[in-house]
BAFI-3210 file (N, C-alpha, C; in Angstrom, 3 decimals, decimal comma, padded with zeros to 6 digits):
// residues 68
n [1|2|3|4|5|6|7|8|9|10|11|12|13|14|15|16|17|18|19|20|21|22|23|24|25|26|27|28|29|30|31|32|33|34|35|36|37|38|39|40|41|42|43|44|45|46|47|48|49|50|51|52|53|54|55|56|57|58|59|60|61|62|63|64|65|66|67|68]
n.u [106,704|104,283|104,496|102,276|100,893|100,667|098,217|098,838|098,188|098,272|100,942|102,139|101,146|102,380|105,108|105,144|104,507|106,788|108,696|107,810|108,062|110,787|111,502|111,628|111,037|107,951|108,399|109,857|108,269|107,770|105,866|103,886|101,316|098,194|096,063|097,378|099,420|098,128|097,741|100,345|100,963|099,102|100,045|102,541|101,814|100,708|102,980|104,639|103,200|103,500|106,241|106,552|105,215|107,034|107,511|109,388|111,081|110,585|108,649|106,820|105,804|104,647|102,644|100,840|097,862|097,022|099,093|099,281]
n.v [077,938|078,389|080,041|082,397|082,230|084,585|085,459|085,009|087,163|089,481|089,497|089,864|092,406|093,944|093,590|094,759|097,367|098,138|097,935|099,951|102,145|102,268|103,181|101,438|100,100|099,183|097,016|095,225|093,422|090,307|088,411|086,513|085,562|086,840|087,431|087,466|089,240|091,680|092,396|092,887|095,032|096,942|097,473|098,469|100,836|102,354|102,549|104,056|106,450|107,195|107,535|109,688|111,532|112,204|110,499|108,001|104,915|103,414|105,124|105,535|102,994|102,498|104,414|103,526|101,988|099,626|097,891|096,649]
n.w [117,268|114,798|111,645|110,367|107,234|104,615|102,189|098,714|097,062|098,667|099,371|096,865|096,244|098,267|097,614|095,098|095,820|097,279|095,259|093,505|095,199|095,457|093,011|090,862|087,562|085,949|084,423|085,854|087,091|088,510|087,888|085,654|085,256|084,563|086,397|088,852|088,366|088,256|090,920|091,818|090,144|091,029|093,605|092,862|091,502|093,621|095,187|093,503|093,456|096,135|096,157|094,341|095,803|097,693|099,779|101,483|102,164|105,381|106,444|104,377|103,998|106,484|106,488|104,659|104,723|103,494|103,525|105,923]
ca.u [105,497|104,115|104,312|101,024|101,164|099,790|097,801|099,774|097,828|098,766|102,394|102,474|100,861|103,432|106,361|104,968|104,576|108,193|109,386|107,426|108,630|112,220|111,713|111,785|110,061|106,943|108,922|110,516|107,263|108,208|104,719|103,348|099,886|097,483|095,279|098,304|100,190|097,352|097,966|101,679|100,891|098,369|101,006|103,571|101,238|100,632|104,356|105,124|102,531|104,154|107,575|106,376|104,752|108,141|107,659|110,395|111,421|109,641|107,528|105,824|105,187|103,810|101,497|099,939|097,085|096,814|100,267|099,262]
ca.v [078,610|078,395|081,339|082,515|082,588|085,560|085,014|085,421|088,463|090,559|089,483|090,492|093,839|094,531|093,610|095,766|098,675|098,411|098,161|101,280|103,102|102,343|103,727|100,396|100,174|098,118|095,860|094,316|092,544|088,922|087,524|086,503|085,265|088,125|087,681|087,778|090,419|092,883|092,752|093,488|096,333|097,861|097,878|099,282|102,159|103,070|102,836|105,174|107,657|107,555|108,012|111,013|112,405|112,506|109,526|106,992|103,980|102,894|106,049|105,296|101,688|102,627|105,277|102,873|101,018|098,355|097,044|096,096]
ca.w [116,878|113,342|111,003|109,633|105,848|103,984|100,872|097,666|096,492|099,523|099,246|095,588|096,374|099,096|096,851|094,065|096,474|097,590|093,982|093,051|096,131|095,188|091,682|089,842|086,481|086,016|083,688|086,790|087,693|088,367|087,690|084,298|085,294|084,527|087,605|089,938|087,956|088,554|092,325|091,881|089,473|091,912|094,634|092,202|091,258|094,895|095,581|092,681|093,948|097,393|095,776|093,760|096,882|098,580|100,851|101,210|103,219|106,359|106,645|103,329|104,249|107,664|106,238|103,720|105,501|102,802|103,735|107,286]
c.u [105,441|103,954|102,999|101,341|100,167|099,351|098,716|099,464|098,354|100,288|102,828|102,239|101,986|104,749|106,298|105,072|106,024|108,979|109,065|108,026|110,118|112,529|111,943|110,729|109,075|107,371|109,602|109,534|107,643|107,096|104,193|101,844|099,103|096,749|096,171|099,118|099,446|097,548|099,335|101,647|100,140|099,288|102,073|103,061|101,172|102,019|104,943|104,493|103,168|105,543|107,502|105,933|105,833|108,322|108,742|110,553|110,275|108,440|106,440|105,087|104,243|102,565|100,491|099,158|096,895|098,003|100,289|098,392]
c.v [078,654|079,816|081,330|082,982|083,628|084,998|085,647|086,814|089,612|090,626|090,163|091,994|094,524|094,628|094,623|097,168|099,055|098,685|099,554|102,371|103,321|102,810|102,693|100,581|099,023|096,880|094,851|093,364|091,086|087,936|087,643|086,246|086,563|088,413|087,991|089,033|091,705|093,328|093,420|094,893|097,366|098,381|098,789|100,707|102,977|103,439|103,995|106,482|108,131|108,124|109,434|112,022|112,722|111,537|108,530|106,082|103,560|103,815|105,843|103,993|101,777|103,465|104,650|101,778|099,676|097,417|096,408|094,891]
c.w [115,347|112,832|110,243|108,216|105,366|102,644|099,825|097,121|097,352|099,479|097,959|095,631|097,145|098,339|095,717|094,636|096,745|096,311|093,445|093,909|095,879|093,770|090,594|088,753|086,604|085,242|084,603|087,470|087,454|087,990|086,263|084,257|085,475|085,833|088,806|089,635|088,312|090,007|092,494|091,289|090,328|093,016|094,062|091,970|092,545|095,404|094,801|093,136|095,250|097,109|095,224|094,814|097,903|099,725|100,475|102,414|104,103|106,539|105,611|103,576|105,436|107,400|105,288|104,457|104,797|102,957|105,108|107,376]
res [m|k|k|q|k|r|d|r|t|s|t|l|f|n|r|g|f|v|a|g|l|n|g|k|t|r|d|t|c|p|v|q|a|i|e|l|r|s|h|w|m|s|g|w|r|e|g|r|e|a|h|w|g|g|m|s|g|v|s|a|i|q|s|n|p|s|l|h]
***
């Protein structure tokens, strides 16, 4: 069975969210292209908000509808 590929923007958002959730700094963004970096940064911001709100791990990921 073939795996369905996600578009790059959603993958970057998800990785940014996890990085923010884990308390990583925004300097850890692996992307240099401005149009793609913005998706990672958006995910990172939401992840940081979830982290500050006391959410962690799977519960934070499951409660965020943009990660599904």
